[in-house]
C-alpha positions in Angstrom: 0.0 0.0 0.0 2.9 2.4 0.8 4.4 1.8 -2.6 1.0 2.7 -4.2 0.8 5.9 -2.2 4.4 6.9 -3.1 3.6 6.2 -6.8 0.5 8.4 -6.7 2.5 11.2 -5.0 5.2 11.0 -7.7 2.6 11.0 -10.4 0.9 14.1 -8.9 4.2 15.9 -8.6 5.1 15.1 -12.2 1.6 16.2 -13.3 2.3 19.6 -11.7 5.9 20.0 -12.8 5.7 18.8 -16.4 3.3 21.5 -17.7 5.5 24.2 -16.1 8.5 22.7 -17.8 6.7 22.5 -21.2 5.7 26.1 -21.0 9.2 27.2 -20.0 10.8 25.2 -22.9 8.3 26.6 -25.4 9.1 30.1 -24.2 12.8 29.5 -24.5 12.6 28.4 -28.1 10.2 31.2 -29.0 12.4 33.9 -27.4 15.5 32.4 -29.1 13.9 32.6 -32.5 12.9 36.2 -31.9 16.5 37.0 -31.2 17.7 35.5 -34.4 17.6 38.2 -37.1 18.1 38.1 -40.9 21.7 38.9 -42.0 23.1 37.5 -38.7 26.1 35.3 -39.3 25.7 31.6 -39.1 28.4 31.4 -36.4 26.7 34.1 -34.3 23.5 32.0 -34.7 25.2 28.9 -33.5 26.9 30.8 -30.6 23.6 32.2 -29.5 22.1 28.7 -29.6 24.9 27.4 -27.5 24.6 30.3 -25.0 20.9 29.7 -24.6 21.4 25.9 -24.5 19.1 25.4 -27.5 19.7 22.2 -29.6 20.1 23.2 -33.3 20.2 20.8 -36.2 21.4 22.2 -39.5 20.6 20.6 -42.8 22.6 21.8 -45.7 20.3 21.6 -48.7 23.1 22.4 -51.1 26.4 24.2 -51.0 25.0 27.6 -50.2 21.5 27.0 -48.7 20.9 25.6 -45.2 17.9 25.2 -43.0 17.7 24.7 -39.2 14.7 23.4 -37.3 14.6 24.1 -33.6 11.9 22.0 -31.9 10.5 22.3 -28.4 11.7 19.2 -26.6 8.5 18.3 -24.9 6.2 15.5 -25.6 3.0 17.5 -26.1 4.2 20.5 -28.1 4.4 20.6 -31.8 5.8 24.2 -31.9 9.1 24.8 -33.7 11.2 27.4 -35.3 12.6 27.3 -38.8 15.8 29.3 -39.6 16.9 29.4 -43.2 20.3 30.6 -44.4 22.2 31.4 -47.4 26.0 31.0 -47.3 27.2 32.2 -43.9 24.2 34.4 -43.2 20.7 33.9 -41.7 18.1 34.6 -44.4 14.8 34.3 -42.5 13.3 33.0 -39.2 9.8 31.7 -38.7 8.1 30.5 -35.6 5.5 27.8 -36.3 2.8 27.2 -33.7 0.5 24.2 -34.0 
């Protein structure tokens, strides 16, 4: 019985903490994407991501063009940010909210 009570307590605590974590992570990604501006260098973009502890995945579509998708790392959020670049510069930033 004591194990059951402890399990229920842990689940209740997680039920309170996880939504706060999800909102915080969503806000972190959104505020990061607002800080990324067109014509920012790719290195400055990567340094900013490292400073904010944001995981960035860059996909080079060809020699000059690249695209980066920054996803909110929570289970229930489909929000993400798309940063496109040309050469060593950021071309555009778009926050996608679903």
